[in-house]
C-alpha positions as CSV (number, residue, x, y, z in Angstrom):
1,S,0.0,0.0,0.0
2,G,1.2,3.6,-0.7
3,L,2.3,6.1,2.0
4,E,-0.2,8.8,2.8
5,V,1.3,12.3,2.6
6,D,-0.3,15.6,3.8
7,I,0.7,18.5,1.7
8,Y,0.6,22.2,2.8
9,V,1.0,24.8,0.1
10,A,2.9,27.9,1.3
11,E,1.8,31.2,-0.1
12,K,2.2,34.9,0.7
13,V,-0.5,36.5,2.7
14,S,-1.0,40.1,3.7
15,K,-0.8,40.9,7.4
16,N,-2.2,44.0,8.9
17,S,0.4,45.6,11.1
18,T,-1.4,48.9,11.6
19,I,-1.4,50.2,15.2
20,Y,-4.4,52.4,16.2
21,A,-4.3,55.0,18.8
22,S,-6.3,58.0,20.0
23,G,-4.6,61.4,19.9
24,T,-4.9,65.1,20.6
25,I,-4.1,68.0,18.3
26,I,-2.1,70.8,20.0
27,P,-0.6,74.1,18.7
28,N,2.9,74.0,17.3
29,E,3.6,77.0,19.6
30,E,1.5,78.8,22.2
31,V,2.5,81.7,24.4
32,E,0.9,84.2,26.8
33,I,1.5,87.7,25.6
34,K,2.8,89.8,28.5
35,S,4.7,93.0,29.0
36,E,8.2,93.0,30.5
37,V,7.6,96.4,32.2
38,S,4.7,98.1,33.9
39,G,2.8,101.0,32.3
40,R,-0.4,102.4,30.9
41,L,-1.6,100.7,27.7
42,V,-2.0,103.3,25.0
43,Q,-2.3,101.1,21.9
44,L,-3.8,97.6,21.4
45,N,-3.6,96.0,17.9
46,I,-5.5,92.8,18.5
47,K,-8.1,91.4,16.2
48,E,-9.4,88.5,18.2
49,G,-9.0,85.3,16.2
50,G,-7.0,87.2,13.6
51,F,-3.6,86.3,12.1
52,V,-0.5,88.2,13.1
53,K,3.0,88.0,11.7
54,K,6.2,87.6,13.7
55,G,7.5,91.1,14.8
56,Q,4.1,92.7,14.4
57,L,3.2,95.3,17.1
58,I,0.5,93.9,19.4
59,A,0.5,96.5,22.2
60,K,2.2,99.7,23.1
61,L,2.8,101.2,26.6
62,D,3.1,104.9,27.4
63,D,6.8,105.8,26.8
64,S,6.7,109.6,27.3
65,E,8.7,109.5,30.5
66,I,11.4,107.3,29.0
67,I,11.7,109.5,25.9
68,A,12.1,112.6,28.1
69,L,14.8,110.9,30.1
70,I,16.6,109.8,27.0
71,K,16.6,113.4,25.7
72,K,18.0,114.6,29.1
73,L,20.7,111.8,29.1
74,K,21.7,112.6,25.5
75,Y,22.2,116.3,26.4
76,E,24.3,115.4,29.4
77,E,26.3,112.8,27.4
78,E,27.1,115.4,24.7
79,L,28.2,117.9,27.4
80,A,30.3,115.4,29.2
81,S,32.0,114.4,25.9
82,Q,32.9,118.0,25.2
83,I,34.4,118.3,28.7
84,E,36.3,115.1,28.2
85,T,37.8,116.5,25.0
86,R,39.0,119.6,26.8
87,Q,40.3,117.7,29.7
88,K,42.3,115.4,27.5
89,K,44.1,118.4,26.0
90,L,44.9,119.7,29.5
91,L,46.1,116.3,30.5
92,D,48.5,116.2,27.5
93,I,50.2,119.4,28.8
94,D,50.1,118.2,32.4
95,A,47.6,121.0,33.4
96,I,45.5,118.5,35.3
97,S,46.1,115.1,37.0
98,K,45.3,111.7,35.5
99,E,42.8,111.2,38.4
100,E,40.9,114.3,37.3
101,Y,40.8,113.2,33.7
102,D,39.7,109.6,34.7
103,M,36.7,111.1,36.6
104,V,35.5,112.8,33.5
105,V,35.9,109.7,31.4
106,T,34.0,107.7,34.0
107,R,31.2,110.3,33.8
108,V,31.0,109.8,30.0
109,N,30.9,106.0,30.3
110,T,28.3,106.1,33.0
111,L,26.0,108.3,31.0
112,S,26.5,106.1,27.9
113,A,25.5,103.0,29.9
114,D,22.5,104.9,31.3
115,M,21.5,105.8,27.8
116,E,21.7,102.1,26.6
117,F,19.6,101.0,29.5
118,Q,16.9,103.5,28.8
119,Q,16.9,102.5,25.1
120,V,16.3,98.9,26.2
121,Q,13.5,100.0,28.4
122,L,12.0,102.0,25.5
123,E,12.0,98.9,23.3
124,K,10.2,96.9,26.0
125,T,7.2,99.3,25.8
126,S,6.5,97.9,22.3
127,I,5.1,94.4,22.6
128,K,5.5,92.4,19.4
129,A,4.5,88.9,18.2
130,P,7.3,86.4,18.8
131,F,6.0,84.2,15.8
132,N,3.3,83.9,13.2
133,G,0.0,82.9,14.7
134,R,-3.6,83.7,15.6
135,M,-4.6,85.8,18.5
136,G,-7.0,84.6,21.2
137,F,-9.4,86.8,23.1
138,K,-8.0,90.0,24.6
139,N,-8.1,90.2,28.4
140,I,-7.6,94.0,28.7
141,S,-8.5,97.3,26.9
142,E,-6.6,100.4,26.0
143,G,-6.1,102.8,28.9
144,A,-5.5,100.0,31.4
145,Y,-2.4,100.0,33.7
146,I,-0.6,96.7,33.2
147,T,2.2,94.8,35.0
148,P,4.4,91.9,33.8
149,S,1.9,89.5,35.5
150,V,-1.0,90.6,33.3
151,V,-1.8,88.3,30.3
152,I,-2.8,90.6,27.4
153,A,-3.9,87.7,25.2
154,I,-2.8,84.2,24.0
155,L,-0.9,83.8,20.7
156,V,-1.3,80.4,19.1
157,Q,0.7,79.0,16.1
158,T,-1.7,76.8,14.2
159,N,0.4,75.8,11.2
160,P,1.9,73.3,11.5
161,V,0.1,71.5,14.4
162,K,1.4,68.8,16.7
163,L,-0.4,65.4,17.4
164,D,0.2,63.7,20.7
165,F,-0.7,60.1,21.2
166,S,0.4,57.1,23.2
167,L,1.3,53.5,22.1
168,P,1.6,50.3,24.2
169,E,5.1,49.7,25.4
170,K,5.6,46.7,23.2
171,Y,5.5,48.9,20.1
172,A,8.2,51.2,21.5
173,T,10.9,49.9,19.1
174,K,8.5,50.0,16.1
175,V,8.3,53.8,15.9
176,I,11.2,56.1,14.9
177,N,11.6,59.8,14.3
178,G,10.7,60.8,10.7
179,Q,8.2,57.9,10.4
180,P,5.1,58.8,8.4
181,I,1.7,58.2,10.1
182,S,-1.9,58.6,8.9
183,F,-4.7,60.0,10.9
184,S,-8.3,61.2,10.7
185,I,-10.3,63.6,12.9
186,D,-13.7,63.1,14.5
187,G,-16.5,63.6,12.0
188,D,-14.3,63.3,8.9
189,D,-13.2,60.0,7.3
190,E,-10.5,61.7,5.2
191,K,-7.0,60.1,5.7
192,L,-4.4,62.7,6.5
193,S,-0.6,62.5,6.9
194,A,1.8,63.5,9.6
195,E,5.4,62.7,10.6
196,V,6.8,61.6,13.9
197,I,9.1,64.2,15.4
198,A,9.7,63.1,19.0
199,L,9.5,60.1,21.3
200,D,9.2,60.5,25.1
201,P,12.4,58.9,26.6
202,N,10.3,57.5,29.5
203,I,7.7,54.8,29.5
204,D,4.6,55.6,31.6
205,E,5.0,53.4,34.6
206,E,1.3,53.0,35.4
207,L,-0.1,52.7,31.9
208,R,3.0,51.0,30.3
209,T,2.7,53.3,27.3
210,L,5.0,55.4,25.2
211,K,4.2,59.0,24.4
212,V,4.7,60.0,20.7
213,R,4.5,63.4,19.1
214,A,4.0,64.0,15.3
215,K,3.6,67.1,13.2
216,A,1.1,67.9,10.4
217,N,0.7,70.6,7.9
218,N,-2.3,72.9,8.6
219,E,-2.1,75.6,5.9
220,A,-5.9,75.3,5.3
221,G,-6.6,75.8,9.0
222,K,-8.7,72.7,9.1
223,F,-7.4,71.4,12.5
224,L,-8.4,73.2,15.7
């Protein structure tokens, strides 16, 4: 009698290796707009929900006192410089001591430093957008006296956007920076693309999950 043989035919089959996760869309950048100095708000260029460009003036504080002080310092600095020039000539002919001349030079340098400090303070009265983005609701109005603790408004950069999600620990070695991912948002079945930009170096001890961050283009302003 013949020998019975069981034959298994090997063939390629597709295997679904897709990992699914729930995520959250967050702004690429978000900052509270505050003033570095205290003062009365004389100008507020905020269109709530509107787009602003990096460097655009958002708010202006009263600078009249600083400008007056700068004018005074400029006059004193010019006068001190003239005195220093005359004293230098007297020093060259030994009509005055080196100590007397050094006192005049110190005066010139001090006034110059004071002028630079006030120029910096003047710049701080102009509050500008640190990056391109959209303004949130304003919290104050023109005429208000503000301090560095007052939040004028929130500035949010919405293009690109970041996507934060978590994966089970066992998939930690399956995800790398630069890896493309696809995602969709609630109420829309369209498949969209993003790219992994960062992996949390720590595994969540309680949930045993790895936090992942991706970035997606949002030129159309579709993602909130």
